[in-house]
N, C-alpha and C positions, 0 to 999 in steps of 0.2 A: 504494500500500500504506500503510495507516494504523497497522499494528501497530508500537508503539514499540520492539519488539525488533530491528527492522531495523538493521543496522550503519550508523552515521551516514555513513560514506564512500559509501554507496549511496543516501542519502536524496534526493539531487538527481536520481536517475534513475527515471523512471516508464515507463509504456507509451510505446514509441517512436512517432514520427510515421510511421515505415514501417508499423507495425501499424495505426495509425489510418487511414491513407490506403488501405491494402490492404483493410481491412474495409469501408470506405466504398465503394471501387471494386466490391467483390464485391456489396454490397447494391444497387448501381445498374447492375450488369452492365457496368461501364466497362472500357475497354481500359487495362490496368495498365502504364503506362510509368513507374511510381514506383520499383519495386524493380529493382536491377541484376542480373537473372538472365535468361539467354536462354530463350526459349520454344520452342527447337528442340534437337535432340540434338547432342552434340559429334561430333567426327570418328569415322567408322566404324573407322578404323585403331586408335584407342585403345579403342573398345568391344570389338573383336575381341581385343585384347591382354588386356583385363580378363577376358573370358570364359575365355581360355586360362590365365591365371595363377591364377584361382580354383581350378582343378583341379591345377595343377602346383606352386604355391607352398605353403610350410608355412602353417598356420593358427594358430600359437602367437605369443607375443610376438615382435615384431620386435626387433632390437637397438635399445636405447634411443635412440641417436643417428641411427638410420635404417639401412635396408638398404644394405650396401656398394655394391651395383650402382647404386642410385639416387644415392648420394652421389658416386660417380665420374661418373655422367652429368650431374648438376647442376654439378659442378666444371668439366667440359668446356664445358657450355652457358654458364656464367657467364664463363669465360675468353673464349669466342668473342664474346660480346655486350659485354663490358666491358673486355677486355684484362687483367683481374685474375686471377692464378693463385691458387687456394685449394687447400690440402691436403685431399682428401676424408676423410682419417682424422681430422684434428683441427680443421678449419676449415669444415666443412659439417655442418649439423644439419637433419634432416628433422623437420618438425612437423605437427601435425594442422591443416593449413590455415595461411594467413597470419595469421589472427586469433590463433591460439595463439602464433605466432612473435612477434607484437606484444606480447601479454601477457607472454611469457617475457622478452623483451628489456627492456621497461619495468621489470618487477619485478626483473630482474637488476641494474639499475644505479641505481634511484631509491630513496632513503631517505625516510622521512617528513619533509616540509618542503622537500625538494629542488625546485628550479625546473626546469620542463620547457618548452622553447620549442616551440610548434606554430604552423604557418601556418594561419590561418583565413580562409574556412570550412574546417572540418576534419572528417574521417571520425569518426563518433561513438565508435568503438571506442577511439580514443586517449584520450579523456577518461575513459572507464571504466577503462582500464588504469592511467592516472595516479592516479585516485581510489583504486583498489585498493592501489596502492603507497604512498599517503599523500603523493604529490607535489603540487606547486602548478603548475597549468597557466598558462603565460605565453603569451597569444596575440600573434602578429604578423600584422597585417592584410594580406590580399591585397585591394587596392582594386579595386572593380568597374570594368568598362570604361566605365560611364556617369558615373564620378566624374572629377574633374580629374586626379588622378594616373593613373588608368586610361586616360584619353584621351591623356595625354602619352606613356604607355608603349605605347599601342596594344593594350591587353588587361589582364588581371588583373595588378596591379602590386604588388610587395613594398613594404611600408612600411619602408624602410631605417632610418629614425629609431627605430622601435620595436625593430628588431633590434639596433641599436647600444645602445639603452637596456637591452635584455636582457643584452647582453654586459657592460655596465658594472655591472649588478647581480649578474652571475654566474648560471650555470645548469649543471645536471648532464647534461642530455640535450637534444638537438634532434631533433625528428621532421620528416622531409621526405618528402612524398608526391609523386612525379613519375613519370609523368604523374598529374595531380592530380584527385582526386575531391573535390568535385563540379564544379570549374570547367572541366576539360578542358585546363588549362594544362600545357604541357611546359616545364619550367624550362630556360633557355638556359645555354650553357656559361659565359657571363660572369656570370650570376646565381649559378651553382653555384660558380664560383671565389670570389666574394665571400662566399658562405655558408661555404665551406671555410675561408676566412681567419678568420671569426668562430668557427667550431668549434675551430679550432686555438688561437686566442687564449684561448678559454675552457677549453681542455684538457678538453672535454666529449666525450661519446659522441654520435654521430649515428646515429639509426635511420632507414634509408631504405626506405620502403615503395614497391616498384617492381613491384607486381603487374600493372600495366597496361603494362609495358615493351614488349610486342609490339603494342600498339594505338596506333600513331601514324599520323597522316594528313598528306596534302599534302606528302609528302617530309620531314616533321619527323624529327629524329634524337633518340632518347632517349639521354641521357648520364647515367651513374651517378656520384654523388658519390664512390663508392669508387674511381673511376678516377683521382682526383687524388692524386698521390703523397704530398703533405704530410698528408693525413688518412686514408689507406688503413687505417692501424692503428687508427683511431678509429671506423670505420664498420661497423655491422651492416646488411647488405643483405638485405632480405626480398622473396621472390617466391613464386609458387605455380603449380600446374597449373590452378587453377580458371578464371582469366580467360583464359589462353592457349588452353585447350582447350574453354571454354564449359561446363564441368562444375562449377558452384558447389557441388554436393554432394559432390565428390570429396574435399575436405579433405586435400589433400597439399600442404604448403608447405615452405619451407626458409629457413634463415638462414645466411648466409655471412659470416665475419668472421675477423680475426686470432685466433690460438690463445687468447690470454688472454681476449678478449671471448667467443669461442665457448664456453670453459669455463664462464663465468658464465651464458650463455644456457642451456647444457645442464643446469646445476644446477637452474634453475627448471623447465625442460622435464621433467626427471626427476621433479620433485616435483608435477607436475600430471597430464599424460596419460601420461608415461613413454615410450610408443611409439605408433606409428600402424599402420594395417592393412598387413600385409606384402604381400599380393597386389596391392593398389593401387599400392604403391611399385614393385614390380618391373615392373608393366605400364607405368607412367609411364616407368620407366627404359628399357624396350625401345623406346618411341616416341622418347624423346629421343636414343637411340643411333643412330636411323635419320636421319642428318643430311641426306641427300638429300631424304627425305620431309618433314622438318621445314622445310627451305628453301622447298619448294613450298607447303607448308601455310601457312606464315607470310605468304608473298606473297599467297596467295589470301585469307587472313584479313583482311589490311589492305585489300585491294581491296573485299572484301565489306562490311566495316564502314564504309569511307569512303562507299560507295554508300548504305548505310542512313542514315548521318549526313546526307547530302545530301537524301535523300528526306524525312526528318523536318524538317530545317531549312527546306526550301522550303515545307512545309505550315504550319509555325509562322509563317514570315514572311508567307505569304499570309493567315493568320488575324489578322495585326496585331501579332505579337510581334516584338521586336528580338532577334536572335540573333548574338552576336559569334562570331568565328572559334574553332573548337574543333580543337586540334591533336592531342589524345590522349584516351584512355579511350573508353567508349561512352556518355558522358553529354553532354547539351546543357544549358547554362544559358540561359534565355530570359527577357527582360524584358517584363513586361506593363504597363509604366508608361503607354504611350499608350492601352491598352485600358481600364484601370481605375485611373486615378491616385488615389493615397491609400489604396487597398485593401491590407490586409496580405497577405503571402504565404500564410499559413495560410487566410485567408478566400478568397483566390483559388483555392487548391488545392481546397478544398471546392466552390467555385462551379463550377470546371471539371468536376469529376466529376458534379455534379448537372445541369449544363446542356448539357455537350458529351460526357459519357461518356468522359472522359480523366483518368487519374490521374497526377499528378506529385508530386514532393516539395518542400515549402516549405523553402528552404535556411536559414531562421533556425535550424533544428534543428542546423545545422553550425557554430554560433557559440557561444563561451563567453559573449560579450556582443554581441548583435546591434547593428549600428551604425544604430539607428533603423529606419524602415520599409524593407523589402527588396522591391522590385518584381520579384522573380525567382522562377522555378520551375525545378526540375531534371527533365529528361526522360531516360529511358534508351532508347537505340535498338538495344539488343542483342536485337532481336525479328525474327520472320519478316517478310519483305517484305509479306505480305498483312495481318499485324497492323498494320504501319506505314501501309499504304494505308487500312485501316479507320480508324485514328486520324486520318489526313489528311482523310478524308471527314467525320468527326464534328467536326473542328475548324472546319468551315464553318458549324456551327450558331451561332445568335446567343448571346451571353453575357449579355444583359440580360433 
């Protein structure tokens, strides 16, 4: 956009790489493994609940903080998964998706000029929310597995020196995404303990984006930062129904936090969307309340997604990519260094669409300051098996 009337805080944001790669994929009839949305329906159990609640629920404004039934169901689910008890009346807020919860949280606590620590590569919505609040994004690098720190750590490695420097300079908010998009990293309990110590020393708020909490593989265990007693009062924990149930269009999210933090998040939520669709809320509540069904569903979900990950990973490795272990989310980061040394990730992304009919995301889009050339692409495996098999076949095409 060239119109000078655009607010300066938005000047650095143009057409996203997601839009560019999706449009290029459409033009070439490519298999779209770029965007992280399933190409299959979510569970029939939830579909049936939605159909029933459209007719049985009210169609007017929901309570601003969320339907009581869903807030109670979320509180029970959060307690079961994290061990953290939250009062559904004062400490659970239902939002229009996790993205709105992110926006509300950042804008609740960040003043113009405040420093916000984010681990990069980072989900692009964080940078936009920080810019809207007038904050200063402070990136802390996750070193890639092909770097010296990454090799020493056996995967994506936190730059602890950068985090210590951020603490020394002071910060208002820390954003933590685990399981992590785009790397698939599941932060360990030891890493979380060290992050908790930094948050406490800074007396900052931690916003924990845990939307992929149900999507862990190979026996990995997701641990929430909110489960650490010393920072429980400083954590806003965000999750949603979208990733767990495979309905990215559902837009039912939630933020759980201590009463004082929840009050601040609710104030911004009230001033933006105010409330979200009532019959979707009560339908999600009905499914969350069915704990026996949920246990079986989540077990099947993890088994299914791990198999999808393995299918795509094997195809990428056979095609010459290097693919490190992925313990969470439904994304794979694959290195093309041996296939096309020196090529940029954006150029490789376009090349892959044009020559093999596969769309992926160049991860330089996830950096505030890319660390030089990035020989990586991010692939989404939240697709039907036949979609992934088609992609596997097309990956055998030559790239030159």
